[in-house]
C-alpha positions in Angstrom: 8.5 -23.8 -24.6 6.6 -22.3 -21.7 8.1 -19.2 -20.1 7.2 -18.5 -16.5 6.9 -14.8 -15.8 8.3 -15.3 -12.3 11.4 -16.9 -13.6 11.9 -14.1 -16.1 11.4 -11.5 -13.3 13.9 -13.4 -11.0 16.6 -13.5 -13.8 16.2 -9.9 -14.7 16.4 -8.7 -11.1 19.5 -10.8 -10.5 21.2 -9.3 -13.5 20.2 -5.8 -12.4 21.6 -6.4 -8.9 24.8 -7.8 -10.4 25.3 -4.7 -12.6 24.5 -2.4 -9.7 27.0 -4.2 -7.4 29.7 -4.0 -10.1 29.1 -0.3 -10.5 29.3 0.3 -6.8 32.5 -1.7 -6.6 34.1 0.4 -9.3 32.8 3.6 -7.7 34.4 2.6 -4.4 37.7 2.1 -6.2 37.4 5.6 -7.9 36.9 4.1 -11.3 34.1 4.5 -13.7 32.9 2.2 -16.4 34.2 3.5 -19.7 33.3 1.8 -22.9 35.4 2.2 -26.0 34.0 4.5 -28.7 33.1 2.5 -31.8 35.1 3.5 -34.8 33.4 2.9 -38.1 34.5 3.3 -41.7 33.8 7.1 -41.4 36.8 7.6 -39.2 39.3 7.8 -42.0 38.9 9.2 -45.5 41.0 6.3 -46.8 38.6 3.7 -45.3 35.7 5.6 -46.7 37.2 5.6 -50.1 37.9 1.9 -50.0 34.4 1.1 -48.8 32.9 3.2 -51.6 35.1 1.5 -54.2 34.0 -1.9 -53.0 30.3 -0.9 -53.1 30.8 0.5 -56.6 32.3 -2.8 -57.8 29.5 -4.8 -56.3 26.9 -2.5 -57.9 28.6 -2.9 -61.3 28.4 -6.7 -61.0 24.8 -6.5 -59.9 23.9 -4.4 -62.9 25.6 -6.8 -65.3 23.9 -10.0 -64.0 20.4 -9.3 -65.4 21.7 -8.9 -68.9 
């Protein structure tokens, strides 16, 4: 598939202009773009313990398979 550099440039500039217009619209309303903070397994000690237990179980099965 041939990719024309002019088409790629037009698409990327259109996306950039759209994002800029969206930010300006939010700024004129007094809002800002806030993204939620990703919460991983490290956020809770209970989640961390559960993940560690699952990984230990998998490791045990992996060690038994070659025998």
